[in-house]
N, C-alpha and C positions, 0 to 999 in steps of 0.2 A: 110732378113726374114729367120727364121730357118725352116728346113724341118721336115717332120714327123719322119724320121729315127733319126734325132738329138734328138728329144724329147723322142722317144722310148728308146734310149740309155742313155740319160742324166737322165731321171727319173726312169730307170729300169723297164719299162712297159713290161707286158707279155700278151699273147693272152687271150682275154675274151671269155667265153663260147657262148655268143650271138653275137659276132663279135667285131672287134676293139681290142684295147689294154688297159690294166689297171694296176693300183697298188694301193692297199689300203695304205692310208697315215695316217688315224686316226681311232682308235677304242676307245671309252670312256672306262675308267677303271671301272667306276661305273655301276652297273647292276640294271635294273628294274625287280623285281620279277614278276613271272607269274600273281599272284593275283592283281598286280598293272597295268596290261595291258588289253586291249580289248580281248575278247574271241577268236578273229581270230588268236591270237598267240599261238604257241604250247608250249612255255616255256619262261623262262627269256630272256631278251634282254639287250644288252649294250644301254646306253642312246642314242648314236649316232655313226655313222661311216661315213667316207668319202674316196673317191677314186679319182685318176686322171683317165681320160678316153680319149683316142685318137681314132678317126675314120678317115679313109681315104675315098676318093671319089671312090675307087675301091671296097669297101665293104659297108655293112650296119649292123646296130644293129637290130637284129630280134625282132619282137613283143614279149613282155613279160610283166609280171606285178608282183608287189610285194605287201606285206601287209602293208607297211609303206609309208608315203609321201616321195618323193625324190626331192631334190632341185638341179637343174642343174645350174652351174656357167660357163660363157664363159671365156676362158683364151687367146687362140691364134689361128691363122689360119683363115680360111674362116668360114662363118656362117654354123650352123648345123640345119637341119630341124628335129623337133621332131613331129612325127605322133602319134596321140592319138585316142583311142576309149573309151569313158566313159562307165559307168555301164548301161546306157540306149541305147548303141549302136550308139551314135552320134560320127562321125569322126571330128577331128579338127587337125590343124597343126600350128606350129609357128616356127619362125626363132630365134635361139639363136646365137647371135653374137655381134659385137661391132659397128654396124652402125644403130642407131635408126632412121635415115632418110630413111632407106631401110626397116623399120618395124621390125628390130631386137631388141631383149631385151637381157640384160646382164645376167639375172637370171630368172628362172622360177621353180615353184613348181608343180610336177605332183602328183595329189591326189592318195592315196593308192587305189588299186583295178582297176586302169586305165590301159588298155592295151597300151603299147607305144613301139615305134621303132624310129630309127634315121637314118638319111642319110646326106652325105655331097654332095650337088648338083653341086658345082663348080668343073669342071673337073680338074684332076691332083692337087688336094689340100687335106687338112686335116683340122680337128678341134680338139683342145685340150680343154677339159672342166673338171670341177670338179663335182662330184655327192655326195651330202650329204644325208644321210638317217636317219630318227629318228622316232620311236626307231630304233636302229642300225640294219644294214643288217645282215640277217642270211639265209643260203641257203634253210632252211625249208620254207621260205616266198617267194621263187622265183618260178615262173611258166612260162615256155617257151611256147609260143602260137603254137597251131597246126593249119595248114592252113584250114582244114575242119571246125574246131570249130570257127575260126575267120570269115569265110565266112557266117556261120549261124548267127553270131552276126551282121554283116554288109555286106549283100549280094551285095550291089551296089559297094563296093570296089573291 
């Protein structure tokens, strides 16, 4: 079995602003003009983008949300838990991994506007996933969660 460091080096991953490591591997050349997009977008967007994303059990991906749907695909390592808070303040979690008998799924789509975070729960392990965003990711569409704001949304958490 490969280690997290192997994948970080092999794939040329860099630190991600919300935790973990990433590398953009695809950005569609074709552009959707602003008038062809929902009003929540500030300007034109690429049709789609994708990244490799690696998270270790020593860290977490902080709660954030984006304006596009994001599809997560499992590749290697142990399962990763995706924590979500929908627009109505309902919390849910799912396991993304390679063991359906353990309730894990290979792929999952996080709807736009959903607050989400991720963790690797198995000690001394990692998860390597892919994330595809459509319309494509743009930093104008990214919002990192503030603790006080998230507590107001879901006080029980």
